Backbone bond lengths (Angstrom), bond angles and torsions (degrees), N, CA, C in turn:
res aa  C-N    CA-C-N  psi(-1)  N-CA   C-N-CA  omega(-1)  CA-C   N-CA-C  phi
1 M - - - 1.455 - - 1.526 109.77 -
2 P 1.341 119.37 126.63 1.435 121.72 -178.69 1.512 111.93 -68.37
3 H 1.311 117.23 154.36 1.458 121.95 177.98 1.501 110.62 -118.75
4 L 1.331 117.21 142.96 1.443 120.74 177.86 1.520 108.40 -73.50
5 I 1.324 117.00 130.06 1.450 122.03 176.70 1.516 108.46 -69.02
6 K 1.355 116.52 136.86 1.453 119.77 -176.36 1.507 109.97 -57.44
7 H 1.311 116.34 129.17 1.464 121.47 -177.88 1.513 106.61 -148.28
8 N 1.346 115.04 132.80 1.452 120.96 178.15 1.541 109.11 -102.32
9 P 1.318 117.71 100.13 1.468 119.83 -179.38 1.525 111.48 -60.28
10 V 1.303 116.63 135.89 1.453 121.43 177.53 1.527 109.93 -73.85
11 L 1.336 115.88 140.24 1.467 121.96 177.92 1.530 111.94 52.27
12 L 1.313 115.43 39.43 1.463 121.57 -175.86 1.534 112.17 -56.84
13 N 1.310 116.07 -57.95 1.482 119.12 -176.76 1.549 111.09 -65.70
14 E 1.331 115.35 -39.69 1.477 119.93 -177.62 1.536 110.67 -64.33
15 A 1.350 116.80 -42.40 1.445 119.80 -177.31 1.527 111.92 -68.04
16 V 1.345 116.58 -43.01 1.440 119.68 179.41 1.528 111.43 -70.87
17 N 1.335 117.42 -38.53 1.469 120.75 177.11 1.519 110.23 -61.72
18 A 1.334 116.72 -35.78 1.460 120.57 -178.12 1.533 112.15 -63.65
19 L 1.336 117.74 -22.43 1.443 122.13 179.73 1.551 111.91 -74.87
20 N 1.327 115.07 -13.68 1.471 118.37 178.84 1.533 110.37 54.15
21 I 1.352 115.49 57.97 1.462 123.17 -170.44 1.519 112.58 -59.00
22 K 1.323 115.82 131.03 1.480 122.50 168.69 1.529 106.88 -103.67
23 D 1.314 117.08 136.94 1.463 119.84 -171.45 1.519 113.85 -62.63
24 N 1.331 117.15 -23.62 1.477 119.79 -179.79 1.542 110.76 -109.68
25 G 1.324 116.21 18.48 1.469 120.21 -176.03 1.507 114.58 -80.31
26 I 1.321 114.99 175.77 1.477 121.90 176.94 1.519 107.53 -120.03
27 Y 1.344 115.63 126.03 1.448 121.25 -173.22 1.495 111.85 -131.77
28 I 1.356 115.42 157.94 1.461 121.63 179.34 1.503 109.17 -129.11
29 D 1.336 115.87 123.94 1.468 122.17 170.29 1.522 105.38 -100.23
30 C 1.340 115.97 104.08 1.450 120.17 -171.75 1.522 113.02 -75.45
31 T 1.341 117.53 -14.03 1.458 120.92 -177.58 1.527 106.90 -136.05
32 F 1.317 116.63 81.48 1.481 122.16 -174.41 1.509 111.79 -55.86
33 G 1.364 116.61 -46.83 1.450 120.16 179.32 1.513 113.81 58.18
34 S 1.327 114.96 -116.90 1.472 120.30 178.99 1.530 112.88 -100.25
35 G 1.302 115.51 5.82 1.459 119.16 172.46 1.495 117.86 87.47
36 G 1.338 118.04 7.60 1.467 120.01 -177.83 1.504 114.19 -62.47
37 H 1.343 117.01 -48.90 1.446 119.73 179.07 1.517 111.56 -67.49
38 A 1.327 116.34 -39.59 1.451 120.42 -179.69 1.534 111.70 -58.93
39 R 1.316 116.55 -44.24 1.454 119.85 -179.96 1.526 111.79 -61.34
40 M 1.347 116.59 -41.77 1.440 118.51 -178.00 1.534 111.28 -70.39
41 I 1.315 116.85 -37.34 1.470 119.45 177.21 1.507 109.50 -63.71
42 L 1.322 117.31 -45.52 1.467 121.43 -179.29 1.545 110.92 -61.65
43 N 1.310 117.38 -33.27 1.445 121.92 179.31 1.539 111.12 -65.33
44 R 1.309 116.39 -21.38 1.484 120.59 -177.17 1.540 112.20 -102.50
45 L 1.329 116.56 -1.60 1.465 119.60 179.53 1.516 111.07 -99.00
46 S 1.304 114.87 146.17 1.462 120.76 172.59 1.527 108.50 -82.12
47 S 1.336 116.63 -176.35 1.452 120.57 179.63 1.518 111.27 -66.24
48 E 1.340 117.29 -16.31 1.454 121.86 -179.76 1.521 112.82 -89.54
49 G 1.339 116.53 -12.64 1.454 119.20 -179.23 1.515 112.43 -77.68
50 Q 1.331 115.71 164.76 1.469 121.21 -179.57 1.516 109.67 -140.03
51 L 1.324 114.44 143.16 1.464 121.83 175.16 1.526 108.95 -131.04
52 Y 1.333 114.85 127.72 1.458 121.36 173.73 1.528 106.47 -108.75
53 A 1.325 116.57 126.06 1.448 121.86 -178.97 1.529 109.74 -117.44
54 I 1.340 115.02 130.41 1.458 122.73 -174.68 1.524 109.05 -115.50
55 D 1.314 117.83 139.76 1.474 122.21 170.80 1.498 108.98 -160.62
56 R 1.316 116.59 142.61 1.463 119.05 179.60 1.532 112.10 -97.81
57 D 1.330 116.24 -4.42 1.463 120.71 179.30 1.530 109.18 -85.45
58 P 1.341 118.80 115.39 1.456 121.64 -179.85 1.517 113.49 -56.54
59 Q 1.335 118.48 -31.67 1.456 120.23 179.27 1.512 110.76 -67.71
60 A 1.323 117.72 -36.82 1.472 121.39 176.98 1.517 109.73 -66.17
61 I 1.318 117.02 -40.89 1.460 121.98 179.62 1.515 110.04 -63.00
62 E 1.311 116.87 -44.12 1.472 121.63 179.55 1.524 109.91 -62.99
63 A 1.323 115.91 -44.76 1.480 119.31 -178.92 1.527 111.84 -67.51
64 S 1.315 117.11 -28.58 1.479 121.64 -177.68 1.515 112.43 -62.25
65 K 1.340 116.84 -19.59 1.469 120.33 179.65 1.531 111.95 -60.17
66 C 1.337 116.14 -23.55 1.458 119.95 178.80 1.517 110.03 -60.68
67 I 1.334 116.09 -32.65 1.469 120.43 178.71 1.515 110.34 -95.55
68 N 1.318 116.25 -45.39 1.457 122.23 -170.46 1.508 112.46 -62.05
69 D 1.333 118.04 -37.02 1.461 120.96 -176.30 1.525 112.05 -66.60
70 N 1.326 115.73 -20.76 1.465 119.60 -175.12 1.525 114.81 -113.59
71 D 1.344 117.11 1.78 1.471 118.81 -175.81 1.523 109.96 -135.85
72 P 1.318 118.73 104.92 1.464 122.35 179.98 1.529 113.93 -65.81
73 R 1.310 117.37 -15.08 1.474 120.44 -179.95 1.503 112.42 -76.40
74 L 1.308 117.46 -15.09 1.462 122.30 -174.65 1.524 111.98 -103.40
75 T 1.332 115.55 128.75 1.474 122.02 175.33 1.526 107.81 -119.62
76 I 1.332 116.27 123.48 1.471 121.68 -179.79 1.524 110.18 -96.43
77 I 1.338 116.18 133.58 1.458 120.75 178.25 1.519 108.29 -122.29
78 H 1.338 116.25 121.08 1.446 121.00 177.38 1.507 108.76 -88.71
79 G 1.323 116.24 109.92 1.458 120.40 -178.38 1.520 111.10 169.39
80 C 1.321 116.34 -178.23 1.441 121.92 -179.43 1.527 110.86 -87.07
81 F 1.323 118.08 139.79 1.448 120.39 -178.46 1.534 112.04 -70.49
82 S 1.329 116.71 -11.00 1.476 119.89 174.20 1.523 111.13 -61.24
83 R 1.323 117.83 -21.01 1.461 123.29 -178.66 1.533 111.69 -99.20
84 I 1.313 116.47 21.61 1.460 121.07 -176.67 1.522 113.56 -54.06
85 S 1.312 116.69 -41.34 1.479 119.26 -178.42 1.533 111.10 -67.70
86 S 1.340 116.08 -35.33 1.470 119.85 177.71 1.529 110.93 -66.52
87 Y 1.337 116.04 -43.30 1.467 119.97 178.76 1.532 111.34 -60.04
88 M 1.346 115.61 -42.84 1.449 119.70 -178.94 1.526 112.50 -73.78
89 E 1.319 116.39 -33.10 1.465 120.36 176.68 1.519 110.17 -63.23
90 E 1.338 116.83 -41.39 1.470 120.60 177.92 1.512 112.57 -59.59
91 R 1.341 115.19 -28.37 1.482 121.55 -178.73 1.499 113.36 -101.86
92 Q 1.360 115.62 9.89 1.462 121.90 179.52 1.534 112.32 55.60
93 L 1.337 114.71 43.62 1.463 120.14 -177.71 1.535 112.96 -117.66
94 I 1.320 117.00 12.88 1.457 120.31 177.30 1.533 108.96 -62.05
95 G 1.337 115.87 130.19 1.453 121.01 179.68 1.518 114.73 74.94
96 R 1.332 117.56 13.51 1.486 120.89 -175.85 1.535 111.53 -121.47
97 I 1.310 118.88 1.54 1.466 121.56 -174.68 1.531 110.23 -86.73
98 D 1.333 115.00 132.32 1.457 120.86 -177.75 1.528 113.86 -86.25
99 G 1.315 116.50 -22.95 1.456 118.57 -179.31 1.534 112.97 -166.81
100 I 1.305 115.85 143.58 1.476 122.01 -179.57 1.515 108.98 -131.16
101 L 1.320 116.34 131.81 1.454 123.41 -178.20 1.525 110.28 -119.84
102 L 1.350 115.81 132.23 1.452 122.09 173.17 1.521 108.77 -126.48
103 D 1.329 116.56 118.49 1.461 122.11 173.39 1.524 104.78 -109.23
104 L 1.337 116.95 107.03 1.458 120.85 -169.57 1.530 114.19 -85.68
105 G 1.324 117.82 1.90 1.445 120.05 -179.56 1.516 113.42 -82.21
106 L 1.316 115.73 159.96 1.467 120.67 172.23 1.505 109.76 -71.82
107 S 1.313 117.59 149.19 1.459 120.70 175.24 1.521 109.09 -82.09
108 S 1.352 115.61 160.72 1.452 119.41 176.80 1.525 111.54 -61.21
109 G 1.328 115.68 -32.73 1.470 119.16 178.14 1.510 113.12 -62.79
110 Q 1.324 116.35 -37.13 1.463 120.35 177.90 1.523 111.32 -72.56
111 I 1.332 116.65 -42.89 1.476 119.90 -175.87 1.538 109.67 -71.61
112 N 1.315 118.15 -44.75 1.445 121.47 -172.98 1.527 113.12 -77.68
113 N 1.300 118.67 -14.88 1.469 122.01 178.75 1.524 107.27 -86.94
114 A 1.319 115.87 102.64 1.479 120.52 -176.54 1.521 112.52 -58.70
115 D 1.326 116.31 -28.63 1.455 119.13 -177.41 1.538 112.50 -67.69
116 R 1.341 117.66 -16.51 1.460 119.83 178.57 1.531 112.36 -81.60
117 G 1.312 117.69 -21.11 1.461 120.85 174.04 1.516 115.09 78.64
118 F 1.317 119.18 17.41 1.467 121.49 -178.73 1.512 112.41 -85.35
119 S 1.332 117.77 -25.49 1.466 121.84 -170.46 1.527 112.41 -96.11
120 F 1.335 114.65 135.27 1.452 120.03 173.62 1.534 111.72 -88.37
121 W 1.345 116.67 -1.19 1.451 121.32 177.36 1.524 112.22 -91.33
122 N 1.344 116.38 -31.53 1.472 120.23 -174.93 1.525 110.03 -113.74
123 D 1.317 116.57 134.06 1.456 119.91 179.70 1.512 111.29 -76.82
124 G 1.341 115.45 136.58 1.450 121.29 178.80 1.522 109.52 -171.74
125 P 1.314 118.12 178.88 1.448 121.81 177.88 1.521 110.26 -57.56
126 L 1.314 118.18 139.54 1.452 122.25 -178.94 1.527 108.14 -83.01
127 D 1.337 115.01 82.85 1.457 121.76 -172.35 1.538 110.79 -105.75
128 M 1.339 117.17 -75.27 1.470 125.54 176.15 1.525 114.32 72.97
129 R 1.310 119.06 11.53 1.466 119.88 179.55 1.525 110.17 -84.69
130 M 1.339 116.74 128.49 1.456 121.00 172.99 1.523 109.62 -63.63
131 D 1.310 116.90 -40.26 1.466 122.99 176.02 1.509 107.68 -114.18
132 P 1.338 117.70 101.92 1.473 120.09 -176.89 1.508 115.28 -60.53
133 T 1.341 118.26 -9.73 1.463 119.43 178.70 1.520 111.74 -81.44
134 Q 1.339 118.26 -14.98 1.446 118.66 177.98 1.526 108.76 -69.98
135 S 1.311 116.48 157.47 1.476 119.91 -167.69 1.529 115.02 -77.37
136 L 1.317 118.00 -37.24 1.461 120.47 -168.98 1.520 112.64 -95.59
137 S 1.339 116.73 111.80 1.465 121.08 173.70 1.520 108.43 -91.96
138 A 1.336 116.50 168.69 1.447 121.58 178.13 1.525 110.97 -61.22
139 A 1.333 116.44 -41.41 1.465 120.59 -179.64 1.538 110.99 -63.51
140 A 1.336 116.21 -43.30 1.466 120.22 179.78 1.518 111.37 -64.13
141 W 1.330 116.70 -39.55 1.469 119.80 178.68 1.512 111.94 -66.37
142 L 1.356 116.64 -45.71 1.456 119.51 -179.72 1.524 112.63 -64.33
143 F 1.315 116.69 -26.96 1.479 120.28 -179.64 1.525 110.76 -70.79
144 N 1.329 118.00 -30.13 1.466 121.00 -174.37 1.528 114.71 -109.90
145 A 1.303 117.87 -16.09 1.480 120.46 -175.07 1.518 111.19 -70.74
146 T 1.330 115.31 149.55 1.451 120.98 175.42 1.510 110.72 -81.26
147 E 1.312 116.88 165.25 1.460 120.34 177.65 1.525 110.57 -58.95
148 H 1.324 115.84 -39.19 1.484 120.67 178.82 1.513 110.59 -62.91
149 D 1.332 116.64 -46.04 1.462 120.31 -179.11 1.513 111.46 -59.81
150 I 1.320 116.87 -45.36 1.454 120.31 -178.99 1.539 110.51 -65.98
151 T 1.315 117.15 -40.70 1.444 121.09 178.38 1.512 111.34 -59.55
152 V 1.337 116.48 -46.34 1.463 121.07 -179.65 1.511 112.07 -61.56
153 V 1.314 116.84 -44.17 1.473 120.65 -179.61 1.521 110.70 -64.20
154 L 1.311 118.14 -47.50 1.475 122.04 -179.66 1.529 110.67 -61.84
155 K 1.311 116.42 -39.58 1.464 119.68 -177.52 1.522 111.87 -75.58
156 N 1.316 116.93 -45.27 1.485 120.76 -175.08 1.522 113.53 -76.86
157 Y 1.332 117.00 -38.09 1.460 119.80 -174.53 1.540 113.59 -101.31
158 G 1.342 116.79 -15.79 1.452 119.86 178.86 1.508 113.46 -119.04
159 E 1.341 116.05 -7.79 1.468 121.16 -176.09 1.516 110.54 49.79
160 E 1.336 114.21 41.34 1.458 122.72 -177.47 1.544 109.54 -83.04
161 R 1.329 116.54 120.20 1.453 121.08 -177.31 1.508 112.82 -71.70
162 F 1.326 117.86 -22.14 1.469 121.71 -179.56 1.528 111.11 -105.27
163 A 1.339 116.44 30.65 1.473 121.84 -173.40 1.521 111.89 -57.73
164 R 1.311 117.94 -47.58 1.471 119.98 -176.38 1.521 110.35 -66.43
165 R 1.319 116.45 -40.09 1.457 120.26 -178.90 1.535 110.08 -64.96
166 I 1.334 116.63 -42.25 1.437 120.60 179.87 1.534 110.79 -67.00
167 A 1.309 116.69 -42.01 1.456 120.72 179.74 1.516 111.63 -60.85
168 R 1.320 115.63 -42.01 1.476 120.20 179.69 1.520 110.97 -63.79
169 A 1.336 116.18 -38.73 1.446 121.44 -179.21 1.544 111.21 -69.95
170 I 1.328 116.31 -36.09 1.458 120.89 178.07 1.532 109.49 -64.08
171 I 1.318 116.87 -43.65 1.469 120.23 179.28 1.529 110.52 -62.85
172 K 1.323 115.80 -42.86 1.470 119.98 -179.81 1.519 110.94 -64.16
173 R 1.326 116.67 -41.50 1.495 120.69 -179.93 1.517 111.08 -66.11
174 R 1.358 116.28 -45.38 1.471 118.14 -175.42 1.522 112.18 -69.45
175 N 1.341 118.29 -22.90 1.464 120.00 178.18 1.529 109.97 -66.64
176 N 1.319 116.92 -25.02 1.468 121.04 177.45 1.520 111.01 -91.49
177 C 1.357 115.46 -38.29 1.454 120.25 -178.36 1.533 107.68 -162.59
178 P 1.351 117.64 131.66 1.466 119.86 179.99 1.541 111.99 -59.02
179 I 1.305 116.06 143.60 1.482 121.15 177.32 1.524 107.71 -88.05
180 T 1.303 116.97 109.45 1.450 121.47 -175.13 1.532 113.03 -120.47
181 R 1.342 118.19 -7.79 1.452 121.69 -177.49 1.539 109.29 -121.20
182 T 1.327 115.29 149.07 1.469 119.71 177.73 1.534 110.68 -60.26
183 K 1.325 116.41 -39.36 1.476 119.72 -179.19 1.508 111.29 -60.67
184 E 1.338 117.15 -37.46 1.439 120.61 -179.89 1.536 111.63 -65.42
185 L 1.309 115.77 -41.25 1.462 119.51 177.96 1.501 110.86 -67.07
186 V 1.315 117.61 -41.65 1.470 121.18 178.11 1.536 110.63 -60.71
187 E 1.309 116.86 -39.60 1.456 119.59 179.38 1.529 112.58 -62.89
188 V 1.338 114.87 -41.14 1.461 119.35 178.59 1.541 110.48 -62.09
189 I 1.298 116.55 -43.85 1.464 121.07 -175.86 1.534 111.22 -71.64
190 T 1.306 118.24 -47.59 1.448 120.58 -175.49 1.533 112.05 -67.61
191 S 1.309 118.02 -24.87 1.458 121.03 178.79 1.521 111.97 -72.27
192 L 1.341 116.81 -14.06 1.455 120.92 -174.39 1.521 115.16 -105.52
193 C 1.313 116.93 -32.11 1.471 121.24 -169.48 1.498 110.92 -83.99
194 P 1.336 117.64 120.18 1.476 121.68 176.87 1.534 111.32 -59.21
195 K 1.311 117.39 127.98 1.468 121.55 -175.10 1.519 112.19 -61.56
196 K 1.323 118.39 -28.94 1.454 119.53 -177.76 1.532 112.98 -67.77
197 F 1.337 116.88 -17.93 1.467 120.83 179.52 1.528 112.21 -95.74
198 I 1.332 118.15 -9.13 1.435 121.73 -170.75 1.528 111.52 -106.40
199 K 1.344 117.19 117.67 1.465 121.87 177.14 1.527 111.00 -96.55
200 K 1.352 116.48 -28.57 1.447 122.07 178.60 1.498 108.35 -118.27
201 H 1.344 118.09 -175.53 1.455 120.36 -177.96 1.541 109.74 -58.17
202 P 1.318 118.05 128.97 1.466 121.60 -175.45 1.519 114.69 -61.12
203 A 1.318 118.39 -20.97 1.476 120.76 -178.74 1.511 111.73 -91.54
204 R 1.330 118.68 -6.12 1.467 122.27 -172.61 1.540 111.34 -57.29
205 R 1.315 116.97 -50.23 1.470 120.02 -175.35 1.537 111.66 -67.29
206 S 1.336 116.86 -39.16 1.444 120.51 179.66 1.511 112.10 -65.81
207 F 1.339 116.45 -44.09 1.469 120.31 177.73 1.531 110.20 -63.19
208 Q 1.323 117.60 -40.67 1.459 120.23 177.32 1.526 110.50 -60.82
209 A 1.323 115.97 -45.81 1.474 120.31 -175.80 1.521 111.31 -64.23
210 I 1.324 117.48 -45.29 1.477 120.87 -178.94 1.519 109.94 -66.39
211 R 1.335 117.62 -41.22 1.478 120.92 178.50 1.533 111.07 -61.75
212 I 1.322 116.60 -44.48 1.469 119.78 178.80 1.516 112.00 -61.17
213 F 1.336 115.04 -42.48 1.477 120.09 179.64 1.523 111.10 -66.25
214 I 1.315 117.57 -49.31 1.475 121.98 -175.99 1.521 110.03 -59.22
215 N 1.326 118.29 -38.71 1.441 122.47 -175.90 1.522 113.70 -97.84
216 N 1.313 116.72 3.50 1.475 121.88 177.71 1.531 110.58 52.76
217 E 1.329 115.29 44.42 1.478 120.89 -167.26 1.513 114.47 -67.61
218 L 1.336 118.33 -39.09 1.451 119.37 -177.73 1.530 112.13 -71.52
219 T 1.317 116.72 -36.97 1.474 119.99 175.08 1.523 109.71 -65.57
220 E 1.335 116.74 -42.80 1.462 121.33 175.92 1.524 110.82 -56.84
221 L 1.314 116.33 -43.24 1.451 120.24 -179.08 1.522 111.43 -65.73
222 R 1.333 116.48 -45.03 1.462 119.55 179.38 1.529 111.11 -57.71
223 K 1.315 115.22 -48.48 1.464 119.50 -178.65 1.528 111.57 -66.07
224 G 1.328 116.65 -37.02 1.457 120.54 178.34 1.525 111.84 -63.81
225 L 1.346 116.25 -42.87 1.455 120.13 179.38 1.536 110.25 -65.80
226 E 1.311 117.73 -42.90 1.443 119.82 178.90 1.529 111.91 -63.87
227 G 1.348 115.21 -41.76 1.464 119.39 179.95 1.504 112.18 -64.80
228 S 1.349 116.30 -31.10 1.460 119.95 -179.47 1.539 111.95 -61.57
229 L 1.303 116.19 -33.28 1.470 119.05 178.87 1.517 113.06 -60.77
230 K 1.307 116.53 -37.62 1.462 120.62 -179.49 1.538 110.22 -73.23
231 C 1.318 116.86 -26.29 1.446 119.69 -174.73 1.535 114.12 -85.68
232 L 1.318 115.79 -34.72 1.480 120.19 -173.99 1.514 112.50 -71.44
233 R 1.325 115.48 141.25 1.445 121.63 171.33 1.530 108.95 -83.12
234 S 1.312 116.62 170.42 1.462 120.24 175.34 1.544 109.54 -58.09
235 S 1.322 116.84 132.22 1.469 124.41 -176.50 1.513 113.13 73.84
236 G 1.341 118.16 5.46 1.469 121.03 173.58 1.522 109.50 -69.69
237 R 1.311 115.84 150.09 1.484 121.33 -174.58 1.517 112.30 -108.50
238 L 1.317 114.44 143.73 1.465 123.05 173.88 1.530 107.40 -116.55
239 S 1.338 116.67 121.88 1.460 121.60 -176.08 1.530 107.70 -123.43
240 V 1.350 117.02 121.38 1.467 121.19 -173.84 1.528 110.06 -129.93
241 I 1.323 115.48 125.86 1.477 122.16 174.04 1.517 108.62 -105.11
242 S 1.325 116.95 119.29 1.471 121.24 177.40 1.522 109.48 -112.72
243 F 1.356 116.61 161.41 1.450 120.31 -174.07 1.507 114.50 -128.52
244 H 1.308 117.84 -1.14 1.473 119.59 173.03 1.503 109.34 -149.86
245 S 1.320 115.85 166.49 1.471 121.62 -168.50 1.518 112.82 -62.47
246 L 1.334 117.95 -34.92 1.463 119.61 -178.58 1.532 111.25 -63.62
247 E 1.328 114.83 -44.25 1.469 119.18 177.83 1.532 111.01 -64.48
248 D 1.329 115.83 -48.54 1.455 119.62 -175.38 1.541 111.09 -63.75
249 R 1.307 117.63 -40.56 1.465 120.00 177.86 1.504 110.87 -62.09
250 L 1.327 116.45 -39.80 1.450 120.48 179.88 1.526 111.15 -64.91
251 V 1.340 116.64 -45.22 1.458 121.43 179.53 1.520 110.84 -65.61
252 K 1.320 116.48 -45.11 1.467 121.10 179.80 1.510 110.71 -61.26
253 S 1.335 115.97 -45.03 1.464 120.29 -178.85 1.526 110.86 -64.42
254 F 1.333 116.50 -40.40 1.466 120.33 179.95 1.525 111.34 -62.60
255 I 1.314 117.16 -47.97 1.451 120.72 178.88 1.500 111.27 -62.41
256 R 1.329 116.83 -45.77 1.459 119.93 -179.93 1.519 111.94 -61.89
257 H 1.329 115.61 -42.93 1.484 119.11 -179.81 1.517 110.65 -63.60
258 Q 1.314 116.83 -45.52 1.451 120.88 -176.24 1.530 112.33 -71.66
259 S 1.320 116.58 -17.09 1.489 119.49 176.66 1.517 111.52 -92.03
260 R 1.354 116.24 -9.98 1.478 119.41 -177.14 1.499 112.87 -124.76
261 C 1.327 117.43 16.89 1.450 121.60 -175.31 1.525 111.93 -57.39
262 C 1.278 115.60 147.03 1.458 122.00 172.34 1.510 108.97 -96.31
263 F 1.317 117.80 135.08 1.454 122.32 -176.45 1.518 112.25 -123.14
264 V 1.290 117.24 148.60 1.446 123.12 174.27 1.512 108.55 -127.07
265 S 1.313 117.00 157.53 1.471 119.83 -179.79 1.508 110.82 -81.61
266 D 1.347 115.93 139.11 1.440 119.69 174.57 1.556 109.58 -90.25
267 T 1.282 117.63 -173.35 1.457 121.04 -175.56 1.509 113.39 -67.19
268 N 1.365 116.48 -18.48 1.488 120.08 -179.82 1.525 111.96 -97.63
269 G 1.347 116.59 1.93 1.443 118.76 177.83 1.500 115.03 91.57
270 Y 1.371 117.15 -2.25 1.458 118.79 175.57 1.511 110.30 -81.59
271 L 1.326 115.76 158.04 1.442 120.41 175.58 1.530 108.44 -89.78
272 I 1.312 116.73 134.14 1.446 120.64 179.62 1.523 109.33 -126.30
273 N 1.333 115.54 143.25 1.461 121.90 -179.73 1.522 107.93 -65.15
274 E 1.326 117.06 112.32 1.450 121.39 -175.80 1.507 113.29 -69.88
275 H 1.351 116.48 -36.46 1.468 119.58 -172.09 1.523 113.00 -82.34
276 R 1.348 116.63 -34.03 1.465 118.15 -170.78 1.545 112.54 -90.31
277 N 1.346 116.58 -20.87 1.457 119.38 179.66 1.527 109.86 51.36
278 S 1.327 116.42 44.17 1.452 120.65 -172.61 1.534 114.06 -90.75
279 G 1.317 117.63 -11.60 1.429 120.05 -177.02 1.520 113.84 76.11
280 I 1.345 116.78 11.56 1.438 121.88 177.39 1.514 110.58 -93.04
281 F 1.315 118.67 119.74 1.449 122.11 179.86 1.510 109.58 -97.78
282 I 1.322 116.51 141.52 1.456 120.31 179.04 1.501 110.16 -133.43
283 G 1.317 116.00 162.54 1.461 119.25 177.44 1.531 111.27 -75.98
284 A 1.307 117.15 -177.96 1.457 120.23 -179.72 1.520 109.76 -63.34
285 G 1.308 117.64 146.75 1.441 121.66 176.73 1.508 111.42 136.80
286 G 1.333 117.90 -159.42 1.431 122.91 -174.95 1.507 114.41 -86.49
287 G 1.343 117.00 -142.46 1.446 121.14 -174.44 1.517 112.28 -77.05
288 L 1.329 114.71 -177.83 1.463 121.22 -176.74 1.514 111.87 -82.43
289 L 1.344 117.89 -21.35 1.471 121.29 -179.34 1.503 111.38 -126.96
290 K 1.325 114.97 152.76 1.460 121.37 172.29 1.522 107.51 -124.20
291 A 1.325 116.59 121.34 1.466 121.28 -179.98 1.530 109.62 -65.87
292 I 1.366 115.04 131.89 1.472 120.00 179.47 1.521 111.51 -96.70
293 G 1.335 115.92 -37.91 1.459 117.91 178.77 1.513 112.50 159.24
294 K 1.351 113.19 178.19 1.466 121.05 -179.10 1.535 108.21 -128.84
295 I 1.330 117.14 137.96 1.431 122.00 -179.65 1.521 109.27 -132.15
296 K 1.339 116.72 138.00 1.451 122.93 172.83 1.523 110.25 -113.88
297 P 1.314 118.30 156.87 1.441 121.17 179.70 1.527 112.59 -61.57
298 S 1.328 117.94 149.48 1.447 122.48 176.76 1.521 109.90 -72.55
299 R 1.330 117.11 164.35 1.450 120.56 176.38 1.522 110.16 -61.25
300 M 1.306 116.37 -34.39 1.480 120.60 -179.58 1.520 110.35 -65.36
301 E 1.325 117.18 -43.63 1.462 119.69 -179.54 1.511 110.68 -65.86
302 I 1.343 115.87 -41.92 1.489 118.89 177.57 1.497 111.53 -61.43
303 A 1.326 116.50 -39.89 1.472 121.07 179.91 1.537 111.12 -63.37
304 M 1.337 115.12 -35.91 1.488 120.57 -178.41 1.526 111.25 -83.64
305 N 1.339 116.85 -26.33 1.476 120.76 -178.18 1.508 109.16 -143.74
306 H 1.326 117.75 99.70 1.467 120.71 -174.49 1.507 112.64 -64.99
307 R 1.335 117.13 -18.48 1.484 119.78 179.54 1.530 110.66 -71.75
308 A 1.335 116.96 -10.50 1.461 120.13 179.29 1.502 113.27 -82.30
309 R 1.331 117.92 -12.11 1.464 121.14 -168.38 1.541 114.78 -59.31
310 S 1.325 117.33 -28.19 1.478 119.61 -176.96 1.509 112.65 -105.28
311 A 1.321 118.58 4.24 1.465 122.41 -173.21 1.541 111.35 -75.34
312 I 1.324 114.41 143.70 1.447 121.83 174.44 1.538 107.91 -138.98
313 L 1.327 115.73 129.79 1.455 121.69 177.32 1.524 108.96 -104.22
314 R 1.284 116.78 124.65 1.488 122.16 174.60 1.516 108.49 -119.87
315 T 1.325 114.56 138.17 1.472 120.95 -178.00 1.516 109.28 -127.76
316 A 1.327 115.61 141.81 1.449 122.22 176.96 1.524 108.88 -139.25
317 E 1.303 115.38 158.10 1.484 121.66 -178.05 1.512 110.21 -123.17
318 R 1.349 115.91 135.18 1.452 122.05 177.62 1.511 108.63 -68.95
319 T 1.329 116.07 133.03 1.468 120.50 -173.08 1.521 114.79 -100.12
320 E 1.333 117.31 -24.60 1.468 119.55 -174.37 1.544 110.56 -137.47
321 H 1.311 116.13 154.32 1.457 119.98 172.89 1.520 109.37 -71.96
322 V 1.336 115.19 148.64 1.474 120.12 171.90 1.507 107.66 -80.91
323 I 1.325 117.88 129.49 1.454 123.64 176.66 1.514 108.50 -110.18
324 P 1.318 120.05 113.52 1.483 122.99 -176.57 1.526 110.55 -54.61
325 S 1.320 115.13 141.46 1.469 120.51 178.75 1.548 109.71 -78.65
């Protein structure tokens, strides 16, 4: 029987509290990971409550059996949370979900397992795939990508100021020998970045950028946020923990846009979102979401878990029922 690797979820209590749990409610943990949030949500549900947990990492799904085999309230879904509305539509739960949680950080199991290739501290295969069954690994991409492609990824997804310089060095290195190990990529990056400009590990931004690209993370997030609107019932909560500026800006922008949408009347007198063309009809009133607030980790949590230092929790509440078109 597999065991969950010890992992301390960031903002655990705050994120679950933000969902405003009802003991007989229906909830979705979009990023099961090591099961920390799922366990806490289950602890607050009665026998009538339900929790659906989604993860695309096969190792997380295998480990989830430790909980799932013993708790009929929990349903595990192996897949991407970008398909959340499809999963709920299959179960006739559109517009019936009381709360949705997304923890966008990597789990300790993913980071500490050198074979996964996520860590710039531990040497291992340069993989970085959330789902190892997908075809394109980081090593395969770096072997075939152009200098321009690498530069764009490092700049757009890592906000790396030395993107072009690093891309050029990667091409030069791979012409002599393919880069297949995390240590090899770290060596290329650290040899280029002037120490006076670097406050954190010089490979951090590049590893983040390549991981985001390989796993299509920002597109997954956009689709997941949009799908959550169809799933939530009126007054249902959306709770999202992000760990870098690209994610947080996307979440913040989504909530702000959905709380300030402009609507026009359709031929039946319903108000429809003019800008998104989403086919979601709502009653009279404002946007689809109401921002609840933003929370950052306490100094104590950051001191106990340095991975919490960049985390931001944003919460929003669904304002109107979805009315089928």
